[in-house]
C-alpha positions, 0 to 999 in steps of 0.5 A: 500500500502506498500512502500519499500524505499532504497536498498533491499540487504543483510543488509535489506532483513530479516527485510523487509521480516519480516515487510511485512509478518506481514502486510499479516496477516491484508490483502487479497490484498497487493500492493507493491510500489517499486518506491523508491527502488534504488538497489536490490541484490540477497538477495532482489530477494530472499526476493521477492520470499519468499514474493511471497511464503508467499502470495501464502500460505495465498491466498493473491494477491500481486501486484507490482507498481512503477517498474523502468526499471532496476527492471522490467528487473531484475525481468523478467530476473530472472523469478520472474516477472511472480509471481507478478501482475503489475499495474500502479502507481496511485497517491494518492491511499488510501489503508488501512494498508499503510506503508513505510518500509525503507532500507538504503537510 
């Protein structure tokens, strides 16, 4: 499970993309925990689209968990939600390759 923390915006988008894509090389299924993402700008939306494209090219299933109502609404309104599977957050889920990627808190 990859946990994103803080804001996903123009200051953090590039580094977040690079770090998550690096993890793609180690997994066939990725769970992206967005429960600690406080804000997502258009740069963050672009990052989500690019993550989807990278996952698609590698035949990786990417699932998002921990969506706030605001993030779900944003991803739905922009049409990006259709690219991701959504699962309920499971407490204590142990997934190989777990890590946290932090933006600005």
